[in-house]
TORZA-458402 format. One record per residue (C-alpha): chain; residue number from 1; x, y, z; residue in three letters. Coordinates in pm, 1 decimal. Example, Ala and Ser with C-alpha at 12.3 -4.5 7.8 and 13.67 -1.06 7.14 Angstrom:
[pt A,1,[1230.0,-450.0,780.0],ALA]
[pt A,2,[1367.0,-106.0,714.0],SER]
REM end
This chain:
[pt A,1,[3207.6,2139.5,2040.4],MET]
[pt A,2,[2844.6,2060.5,1961.6],LYS]
[pt A,3,[2768.5,1739.9,1770.3],GLU]
[pt A,4,[2587.5,1774.5,1438.8],HIS]
[pt A,5,[2274.8,1559.0,1446.2],LYS]
[pt A,6,[2185.6,1360.0,1137.8],LYS]
[pt A,7,[1875.9,1167.0,1038.2],LEU]
[pt A,8,[2069.2,838.5,1008.3],PHE]
[pt A,9,[2416.7,724.7,1104.8],TYR]
[pt A,10,[2603.5,437.5,945.0],GLN]
[pt A,11,[2754.2,181.0,1177.5],ILE]
[pt A,12,[3108.8,292.0,1092.3],GLY]
[pt A,13,[3030.8,651.5,1187.6],GLU]
[pt A,14,[2898.2,545.5,1525.6],ILE]
[pt A,15,[3192.1,313.0,1586.3],ALA]
[pt A,16,[3431.3,600.8,1510.1],ASN]
[pt A,17,[3243.9,843.9,1736.0],LYS]
[pt A,18,[3247.6,594.5,2024.3],LEU]
[pt A,19,[3600.1,474.4,1940.2],ASN]
[pt A,20,[3496.0,108.0,1933.9],VAL]
[pt A,21,[3495.5,-168.4,1673.7],ASN]
[pt A,22,[3200.1,-209.8,1438.3],VAL]
[pt A,23,[3167.2,-566.7,1565.3],SER]
[pt A,24,[3099.5,-436.2,1917.2],LEU]
[pt A,25,[2812.6,-220.9,1785.2],ILE]
[pt A,26,[2667.6,-526.9,1608.3],ARG]
[pt A,27,[2705.9,-729.9,1928.3],PHE]
[pt A,28,[2531.0,-461.8,2136.1],TRP]
[pt A,29,[2254.6,-448.2,1874.7],GLU]
[pt A,30,[2181.9,-816.7,1941.9],LYS]
[pt A,31,[2208.0,-777.6,2320.7],GLU]
[pt A,32,[2006.7,-459.5,2376.8],PHE]
[pt A,33,[1649.2,-451.9,2250.5],ASP]
[pt A,34,[1642.6,-69.2,2260.1],VAL]
[pt A,35,[1863.4,-69.4,1949.3],LEU]
[pt A,36,[1658.6,-104.4,1633.3],LYS]
[pt A,37,[1857.5,15.4,1333.2],PRO]
[pt A,38,[1687.9,25.5,994.8],LYS]
[pt A,39,[1849.9,-156.9,705.2],LYS]
[pt A,40,[1875.2,-23.9,352.5],ASN]
[pt A,41,[1840.0,-233.8,36.3],LYS]
[pt A,42,[2204.3,-339.5,61.8],LYS]
[pt A,43,[2150.8,-454.3,419.5],GLY]
[pt A,44,[2359.4,-175.3,574.6],ASN]
[pt A,45,[2248.6,-67.5,919.0],ARG]
[pt A,46,[2116.6,286.2,951.9],LEU]
[pt A,47,[2095.6,407.4,1310.3],PHE]
[pt A,48,[1859.9,688.0,1412.4],THR]
[pt A,49,[1953.6,961.9,1658.2],GLN]
[pt A,50,[1762.1,768.1,1924.4],LYS]
[pt A,51,[1971.8,455.9,1850.2],ASP]
[pt A,52,[2288.5,666.5,1870.2],TYR]
[pt A,53,[2179.1,819.3,2202.5],ASP]
[pt A,54,[2107.8,468.8,2336.9],ASN]
[pt A,55,[2448.9,349.7,2218.4],LEU]
[pt A,56,[2614.0,640.5,2401.0],LYS]
[pt A,57,[2430.1,540.1,2718.6],ILE]
[pt A,58,[2529.4,174.0,2672.4],ILE]
[pt A,59,[2890.5,277.4,2611.3],TYR]
[pt A,60,[2888.0,495.8,2922.0],HIS]
[pt A,61,[2743.8,220.1,3140.7],LEU]
[pt A,62,[2958.3,-65.9,3008.3],VAL]
[pt A,63,[3288.2,98.3,2917.3],LYS]
[pt A,64,[3309.8,396.0,3152.1],GLU]
[pt A,65,[3121.3,275.7,3458.8],ARG]
[pt A,66,[3210.3,-94.4,3430.3],GLY]
[pt A,67,[2859.1,-240.6,3424.7],PHE]
[pt A,68,[2804.5,-595.9,3305.0],THR]
[pt A,69,[2571.9,-631.3,3006.6],LEU]
[pt A,70,[2291.3,-754.5,3232.6],ASN]
[pt A,71,[2354.2,-469.5,3474.3],GLY]
[pt A,72,[2344.9,-218.1,3188.5],ALA]
[pt A,73,[2019.4,-368.8,3059.1],LYS]
[pt A,74,[1861.7,-335.3,3404.0],ARG]
[pt A,75,[1988.7,20.6,3443.3],LYS]
[pt A,76,[1850.7,118.5,3101.8],LEU]
[pt A,77,[1505.7,-12.1,3196.5],LYS]
[pt A,78,[1501.3,157.6,3539.7],GLU]
[pt A,79,[1488.8,524.4,3451.1],ASN]
[pt A,80,[1606.7,613.4,3105.8],LYS]
[pt A,81,[1561.3,990.5,3143.9],GLU]
[pt A,82,[1803.4,998.6,3436.6],ASP]
[pt A,83,[2061.9,807.6,3232.9],LYS]
[pt A,84,[2025.8,1047.7,2941.1],THR]
[pt A,85,[2054.7,1351.2,3168.3],ASP]
[pt A,86,[2354.5,1205.3,3350.3],SER]
[pt A,87,[2524.3,1119.0,3023.3],LEU]
[pt A,88,[2463.6,1470.9,2896.4],SER]
[pt A,89,[2617.2,1617.6,3212.1],ILE]
[pt A,90,[2920.8,1387.3,3186.9],VAL]
[pt A,91,[2962.2,1482.7,2821.8],SER]
[pt A,92,[2950.2,1854.8,2902.4],HIS]
[pt A,93,[3196.2,1812.1,3187.9],LEU]
[pt A,94,[3438.4,1630.6,2955.6],LYS]
[pt A,95,[3411.8,1917.9,2705.9],GLU]
[pt A,96,[3481.4,2171.4,2981.8],ILE]
[pt A,97,[3778.3,1969.3,3105.9],ARG]
[pt A,98,[3921.3,1946.0,2754.7],LYS]
[pt A,99,[3883.4,2322.0,2713.3],PHE]
[pt A,100,[4051.9,2391.2,3047.0],LEU]
[pt A,101,[4341.3,2154.7,2970.4],VAL]
[pt A,102,[4394.2,2325.5,2633.4],GLU]
[pt A,103,[4377.0,2666.2,2800.9],LEU]
[pt A,104,[4631.2,2558.9,3063.0],LYS]
[pt A,105,[4869.5,2438.9,2790.3],GLU]
[pt A,106,[4847.3,2778.3,2619.5],GLN]
[pt A,107,[4947.7,2963.6,2938.3],LEU]
REM end
């Protein structure tokens, strides 16, 4: 299932997609300088696709791989393209696994 890309994401949308609390997104925004959401007139955060991609990388490093925040910050600075490619591969593998599990259940 391919994700539909939008121009801006609201914080609640991103929290739902990552299955985390909105407060964690706000916390990560303060901790990671790669996150720079815009704010509308009401003060609501509007995250770009780049912000969302960075949040997926942060989530992967912290929640799935068990990095500390400082470790994740260092890893992000090292070689961002590798992280993005690795995250993309992991995402595709999860989709394939889900498909195979569903297929197995149908047999």
